[in-house]
C-alpha positions in Angstrom: 0.2 -0.1 -0.2 3.0 2.5 1.1 4.3 1.5 -2.8 1.1 2.3 -4.3 1.0 5.8 -2.3 4.7 6.6 -2.9 3.8 6.4 -6.6 0.9 8.2 -6.8 2.9 11.2 -4.8 5.4 10.7 -7.9 2.3 11.1 -10.3 1.4 14.3 -8.8 4.6 15.6 -8.8 5.2 14.7 -12.3 2.0 16.3 -13.4 3.2 19.6 -11.9 6.8 19.3 -13.4 5.8 18.9 -16.7 3.0 21.4 -17.1 0.1 19.0 -16.9 -1.7 20.3 -13.6 -1.2 23.1 -11.2 -2.4 23.8 -7.9 -4.9 26.9 -8.5 -4.0 30.3 -7.1 -0.7 28.5 -6.3 1.5 31.9 -5.5 -1.5 32.7 -3.3 -0.8 29.5 -1.0 -3.3 27.7 -3.2 -7.1 26.8 -3.2 -8.0 23.4 -1.7 -9.5 20.9 -4.0 -9.2 23.2 -7.0 -6.2 22.8 -9.9 -5.7 24.4 -12.9 -4.5 22.5 -16.1 -1.5 23.7 -17.8 -0.2 23.8 -21.2 0.3 19.8 -21.8 -2.5 18.9 -19.2 -5.3 20.7 -21.4 -4.0 19.1 -24.6 -4.6 16.1 -22.9 -7.9 16.8 -21.6 -9.0 18.0 -24.9 -8.2 15.0 -26.7 -10.2 12.7 -24.2 -13.0 15.1 -24.6 -12.5 14.9 -28.2 -12.5 10.8 -28.0 -15.8 10.7 -25.8 -18.0 12.9 -28.1 -17.0 11.6 -31.2 -17.9 7.6 -30.2 -21.0 9.2 -28.3 -22.1 11.9 -30.8 -20.4 11.5 -34.2 -20.5 7.7 -34.4 -24.4 7.8 -33.1 -26.7 8.8 -35.8 -29.5 9.2 -32.9 -27.3 11.3 -30.5 -26.5 14.8 -30.2 -24.9 17.1 -28.3 -25.9 20.4 -26.5 -23.8 22.9 -23.8 -26.4 24.2 -21.4 -25.6 27.4 -18.5 -24.4 27.0 -15.5 -26.8 28.8 -14.3 -30.3 27.7 -14.0 -33.7 28.6 -12.7 -33.5 27.3 -8.6 -36.9 25.4 -9.2 -34.8 23.1 -11.6 -32.8 21.8 -8.2 -36.0 21.6 -6.3 -37.6 19.2 -8.4 -34.5 17.7 -9.2 -34.2 16.7 -5.1 -31.0 18.6 -5.1 -32.1 21.3 -2.7 -33.6 18.3 -0.1 -31.7 15.5 -0.6 -28.1 16.2 -2.2 -26.5 15.8 1.3 -23.3 14.4 2.6 -22.8 12.7 5.9 -20.2 14.4 7.9 -18.5 13.9 11.3 -16.3 15.9 13.4 -13.5 14.4 15.5 -13.6 16.6 19.1 -9.9 16.2 19.6 -8.3 17.3 16.0 -11.4 19.6 15.2 -11.1 17.7 12.1 -14.4 17.2 9.6 -14.9 14.1 7.6 -17.4 12.8 5.3 -18.5 9.4 7.4 -19.1 7.5 4.0 -15.4 8.1 3.3 -14.1 7.0 6.7 -16.2 3.7 6.1 -14.6 3.0 2.4 -11.2 3.5 3.8 -11.8 0.8 6.2 -13.3 -1.3 3.8 -10.3 -0.7 1.8 -8.0 -1.7 4.9 -10.0 -5.2 5.0 -9.6 -5.5 1.0 -6.1 -4.9 1.4 -5.5 -8.0 3.9 -7.3 -10.0 1.4 -5.2 -8.9 -1.4 -1.9 -9.9 0.4 -3.3 -13.2 1.2 -4.1 -13.9 -2.5 -0.4 -12.6 -3.4 1.3 -15.2 -0.6 -0.9 -18.2 -2.2 0.3 -17.2 -5.4 3.8 -17.2 -4.5 3.1 -20.9 -2.4 1.0 -22.8 -4.9 2.4 -23.3 -8.5 -0.8 -23.9 -10.8 -2.5 -20.9 -8.4 -6.2 -20.6 -9.4 -7.3 -17.1 -7.6 -11.2 -18.0 -7.6 -10.7 -21.3 -5.9 -8.5 -20.1 -3.2 -10.9 -17.1 -2.4 -14.0 -19.6 -2.4 -11.9 -22.1 0.1 -9.7 -20.1 2.3 -11.2 -19.2 5.6 -9.5 -16.2 6.3 -10.3 -14.3 3.2 -13.9 -15.6 3.7 -14.0 -14.1 6.9 -12.6 -10.7 5.6 -15.0 -10.9 2.6 -17.8 -11.7 5.7 -17.0 -8.5 7.5 -16.9 -6.4 4.4 -20.6 -7.5 3.3 -21.7 -6.8 7.0 -20.3 -3.1 7.2 -21.8 -2.3 3.4 -25.3 -4.1 4.4 -25.2 -1.9 7.9 -24.1 1.4 6.0 -26.8 0.7 3.5 -29.7 0.1 5.8 -28.9 3.5 8.3 -28.6 5.7 5.4 -32.0 4.0 3.7 -33.6 4.7 7.1 -31.7 8.1 7.6 -30.4 6.9 10.4 -27.5 9.1 11.2 -26.9 7.9 14.6 -26.8 4.1 13.3 -23.8 5.5 11.0 -22.2 6.9 13.7 -22.5 3.9 15.8 -21.0 2.0 13.0 -18.1 4.2 13.2 -17.5 3.5 16.6 -17.9 -0.2 16.6 -15.3 -0.7 13.7 -12.9 1.1 15.7 -12.2 3.9 13.2 -9.6 6.6 14.6 -8.9 10.0 13.4 -6.0 10.2 11.2 -5.1 13.6 12.9 -5.9 12.8 16.4 -5.4 9.1 16.7 -8.8 9.0 18.6 -12.4 8.1 18.5 -13.8 10.9 20.0 -16.1 11.6 17.3 -19.5 13.7 17.5 -23.0 13.1 16.0 -23.3 12.5 12.1 -25.0 15.5 10.1 -26.2 16.1 6.8 -24.4 18.8 4.8 -25.7 20.2 1.2 -23.0 20.1 -1.5 -24.7 22.9 -3.5 -22.9 26.4 -4.1 -25.3 29.2 -3.6 -25.1 32.7 -5.0 -26.9 35.5 -5.4 -28.6 36.8 -9.4 -29.7 40.2 -9.2 -29.2 44.2 -9.2 -29.5 44.5 -5.6 -28.7 42.4 -3.0 -32.2 42.9 -1.1 -33.9 41.9 -4.3 -31.4 39.4 -5.4 -32.5 35.9 -6.2 -30.5 32.7 -4.6 -29.4 30.2 -7.3 -27.1 27.6 -7.4 -24.0 26.5 -9.3 -25.1 23.5 -11.1 -23.7 20.5 -9.2 -24.3 18.0 -12.0 -25.1 18.5 -16.2 -27.9 16.2 -16.4 -30.1 18.4 -15.5 -29.4 20.9 -18.2 -30.2 18.0 -20.7 -33.9 17.1 -19.2 -35.4 21.1 -19.3 -34.1 21.2 -22.7 -35.6 17.6 -23.8 -38.6 19.3 -25.9 -36.2 21.8 -27.2 -34.0 19.4 -28.9 -36.6 16.7 -29.7 -38.6 19.4 -31.5 -36.2 21.1 -33.1 -34.1 17.9 -34.1 -37.4 16.2 -35.2 -35.5 13.3 -32.9 -37.4 9.5 -32.7 -37.1 7.4 -30.1 -34.6 5.7 -28.7 -32.3 8.7 -28.7 -30.0 10.4 -26.7 -28.6 14.2 -26.0 -25.0 14.6 -24.8 -22.8 17.2 -22.8 -19.7 18.2 -21.7 -19.2 20.7 -18.9 -18.3 22.1 -15.5 -20.1 21.0 -12.5 -19.6 22.0 -8.8 -19.5 20.7 -5.4 -18.8 22.0 -2.2 -16.8 19.0 -1.1 -16.1 19.1 2.4 -13.5 16.5 2.3 -12.0 16.9 -1.0 -8.9 15.0 -1.3 -6.4 12.3 -3.9 -5.4 15.2 -6.2 -8.1 15.9 -8.8 -10.0 12.3 -8.5 -12.5 14.7 -6.1 -12.3 18.5 -6.7 -14.8 21.1 -6.3 -14.7 22.4 -9.2 -14.6 19.3 -11.9 -15.9 18.6 -15.6 -18.6 15.8 -16.6 -19.2 14.1 -20.0 -22.7 12.9 -19.7 -25.4 11.2 -22.2 -29.1 10.8 -21.6 -30.8 8.1 -23.6 -34.4 8.6 -24.2 -36.5 5.3 -24.6 -39.7 3.3 -24.5 -41.1 3.0 -20.7 -40.7 -0.9 -20.3 -37.6 -1.0 -22.7 -34.9 0.5 -20.1 -33.4 -2.4 -18.7 -32.8 -3.6 -22.4 -31.1 -0.1 -23.1 -29.1 -0.4 -19.7 -27.3 -3.5 -20.6 -26.5 -2.3 -23.7 -25.1 0.8 -22.5 -23.0 -0.9 -19.8 -21.2 -2.9 -22.6 -21.0 0.0 -24.9 -19.2 2.1 -22.4 -17.3 -1.1 -21.4 -15.4 -1.5 -24.9 -15.2 2.5 -24.8 -12.9 2.2 -21.9 -11.0 -0.8 -23.2 -10.2 0.8 -26.5 -8.0 3.1 -24.6 -5.7 -0.4 -24.2 -5.5 -0.1 -20.7 -6.0 -3.8 -19.2 -9.2 -5.2 -18.5 -7.9 -6.0 -15.1 -8.2 -2.5 -14.1 -11.7 -2.5 -14.6 -14.8 -3.9 -12.6 -18.5 -3.2 -12.9 -20.2 -2.5 -9.2 -23.9 -2.6 -9.3 -25.6 -0.5 -6.8 -27.3 -2.3 -4.1 -29.0 1.1 -2.9 -30.3 2.7 -5.7 -30.7 6.5 -6.0 -34.3 7.7 -5.5 -34.6 8.1 -9.2 -33.2 4.8 -10.4 -34.6 1.4 -11.1 -30.9 0.1 -12.0 -27.6 1.4 -11.5 -23.9 0.1 -11.9 -20.4 2.0 -11.6 -17.6 1.4 -13.5 -14.7 1.5 -11.3 -10.8 1.8 -12.0 -7.7 0.8 -9.7 -6.5 4.0 -9.2 -3.0 3.8 -7.1 -5.2 4.2 -4.2 -7.4 1.5 -5.1 -10.9 1.0 -6.9 -12.8 3.9 -7.5 -15.8 4.9 -9.6 -15.3 6.4 -12.6 -18.1 6.1 -14.6 -22.1 5.5 -13.5 -24.9 4.1 -15.7 -28.4 4.6 -14.1 -31.9 3.5 -15.4 -33.2 7.0 -14.1 -36.7 5.8 -14.9 -39.1 8.8 -15.9 -38.3 10.3 -12.7 -36.9 13.7 -14.0 -39.0 14.5 -17.1 -42.0 13.6 -14.7 -40.6 16.0 -11.8 -39.7 19.0 -14.1 -43.1 18.7 -15.5 -44.4 18.9 -12.0 -42.5 22.0 -11.3 -43.1 23.7 -14.6 -46.7 23.0 -15.4 -45.3 22.1 -18.7 -46.0 18.4 -20.3 -42.3 16.6 -21.0 -44.0 14.0 -23.0 -43.3 12.3 -26.4 -45.9 11.4 -28.9 -44.6 7.7 -30.7 -46.0 7.2 -34.2 -45.8 3.7 -34.1 -47.5 3.2 -30.9 -49.9 6.2 -31.6 -49.4 7.2 -28.1 -47.7 9.9 -25.8 -45.6 9.1 -22.7 -43.0 10.4 -20.6 -40.0 8.7 -21.7 -37.4 6.5 -19.4 -34.0 7.5 -19.1 -30.9 5.5 -19.4 -27.6 7.9 -18.3 -24.1 7.5 -18.6 -21.8 9.9 -16.5 -18.0 9.6 -16.6 -15.9 12.4 -14.9 -13.4 14.0 -17.3 -11.1 14.8 -14.3 -11.1 11.2 -13.2 -10.8 9.6 -17.0 -8.0 12.3 -17.2 -6.0 11.0 -13.9 -6.9 7.1 -14.7 -4.8 7.5 -18.2 -2.2 9.3 -16.8 -1.6 7.1 -13.7 -1.9 4.0 -15.9 0.7 5.7 -18.3 3.2 6.3 -16.1 6.2 3.9 -15.8 9.9 4.5 -14.5 11.9 1.9 -16.7 15.5 0.5 -15.9 16.8 0.1 -19.5 19.4 -2.5 -20.8 22.5 0.0 -20.1 21.5 0.6 -16.9 19.9 3.9 -17.2 16.3 5.1 -16.1 13.9 6.6 -18.0 10.4 8.2 -17.0 8.0 7.3 -19.7 4.1 8.2 -20.1 2.7 5.5 -22.3 -0.4 7.5 -23.4 -2.5 6.0 -26.2 -1.0 7.7 -29.6 -4.4 9.3 -30.2 -4.7 11.2 -26.9 -1.3 12.5 -26.6 -0.4 15.9 -26.0 1.9 16.4 -29.2 1.8 14.0 -31.7 5.6 14.4 -32.7 8.6 16.3 -31.6 11.1 17.6 -34.5 14.5 17.5 -32.8 17.6 19.1 -35.4 20.7 17.1 -33.9 22.5 20.3 -33.7 21.9 23.8 -34.0 23.9 24.8 -36.9 24.8 23.4 -40.5 21.2 24.4 -41.6 19.6 21.7 -39.2 17.2 24.0 -37.4 15.9 25.5 -40.7 15.1 22.1 -42.3 13.6 21.0 -38.7 11.4 24.0 -38.9 10.1 23.6 -42.4 9.1 20.0 -41.1 7.2 21.4 -38.2 5.4 23.6 -40.5 4.6 20.8 -43.0 2.9 18.9 -39.9 1.4 21.5 -37.6 -1.8 21.8 -39.5 -2.6 18.3 -39.3 -1.0 17.6 -35.7 0.1 19.1 -32.6 4.0 18.8 -33.1 6.8 20.6 -30.6 10.1 21.8 -31.9 13.0 21.4 -29.5 16.9 22.1 -30.1 18.3 22.4 -26.4 20.3 20.0 -25.2 22.1 16.7 -26.3 19.8 14.4 -28.3 19.5 11.9 -25.4 18.1 14.3 -23.2 15.7 15.5 -25.5 14.3 11.8 -26.1 13.9 11.3 -22.5 12.3 14.9 -22.0 9.7 13.8 -24.8 9.2 10.2 -23.1 8.4 12.3 -20.0 5.5 14.2 -21.4 4.2 11.2 -23.4 5.2 12.2 -27.1 4.5 8.9 -29.2 7.3 10.3 -31.9 10.7 12.0 -32.0 11.7 13.1 -35.8 15.6 13.5 -35.8 16.7 16.3 -38.5 20.6 15.3 -39.1 23.2 15.8 -42.0 21.7 13.0 -44.1 18.2 14.7 -44.1 20.4 17.1 -46.2 22.0 14.8 -48.1 18.8 12.8 -49.1 15.9 14.0 -47.3 15.5 11.2 -45.0 14.9 11.4 -41.2 15.1 9.1 -38.0 11.5 8.4 -36.3 11.8 7.3 -32.9 9.3 5.5 -31.3 8.3 6.1 -27.5 7.1 3.2 -25.7 9.8 0.5 -27.7 12.6 3.0 -28.6 13.2 1.7 -32.1 14.0 3.9 -34.7 13.6 3.7 -38.4 14.7 5.9 -41.3 12.2 7.5 -43.7 12.0 10.2 -46.3 10.8 13.5 -44.6 7.9 14.2 -47.6 6.6 10.8 -46.0 6.1 12.3 -42.5 2.3 13.3 -42.6 1.3 9.8 -44.2 3.3 7.7 -41.4 2.0 9.6 -38.8 -1.6 9.3 -40.1 -1.1 5.6 -40.4 0.2 5.5 -36.7 -2.6 7.7 -35.4 -5.7 6.0 -35.9 -8.8 6.6 -34.0 -9.3 4.2 -30.9 -11.8 1.2 -32.1 -14.7 0.5 -29.8 
């Protein structure tokens, strides 16, 4: 576990050192749980957005996109349930004066138990030559005992939250012997609910201003525009509306770098279907989204589905796609069958009928909705942390390399003149000019060529193009591939076609 923590610290440090992510307002000592994307981070982030948007909107004829406003009518959040129910259970330690989310304390306790199970499995793997993990898990008494503990904790917490019994949540924390990480004591206060929405005022005079909220999710902007999109786009059920946008939550316990922030970005799609067909489409989107993630080239072992036992008030089915970050498996994407809750509630609160007339059935109904919602920042962190590698080469030297999927890499190629003389910089700049209209390309002439290769490895550039005296003689350049470090010589005039062949859209 400590090793994973050390790796995570290196990842956070690497992200800052190479211009991917900076602490926001750092010269003023920062702003907790708020981050700025640097010059390389914004490129990777935009590439992830484009990858999602193309797969969700461009490749589907029945899905369109919108961009709804961050400020929305306050009644929207009353209708959606956020005003009354968008709360986190908080608990304070009387000795350290620190405040924690009760569910996070319990999650961390479960993670420690899961770590024990993982160590048992790893021990068994070393002992048995023909090792079957599934068989071991089903027969090993210690593993079964630990798993039973997890099941009991999960059940008790779900029951307490379903009954809104905050005292039972506190008692569970006490029974588990959970201590404050700062004080090391169990001197806990009662558990209280805290609404996560940021409130502000809209109006020219404070006394006459209306209280509105920064949106805590992007989904409601899609629901309130359902009729606008359906009618103007002449959309037929089933169809989807996609959106990428900022959301804001006043997280009391924001942590783990960009995994949990107060200002974050979501990529969501709401898919409207006939009542009674929602579970069929729920399974369809589970599989479709699974393929999307695997198309990134990340090992399938890094993902798992987690079906919800406790369903949100609007859902009749829900699952999370979890990713194994350096700090354990955590939610990356949610897939929910939201029934017709949202459109029905907005119809009730607005007085407008949000229904669809189905010409095939010759009837009107309120559509059911399947939601896919993925955190852009969490996806960035998943890709970045998986891509980070420290390698020892055959000659004993070390390198840090970001093996980012080629199509997502901030720069697709770097053009490097071998030396800063003999007309090589001028020739290299000509190559940059020939490529820059199709690809993000970086020019670099500082330091020895080996150091420049290492720098490009560290920022995830898939190809380095070296210009040397032979380039001037016969028009060929050396292309070095990031992951294998293999080199080949090709005509400079073929570079555009070469890169096009190597940088293909991910299939899914």
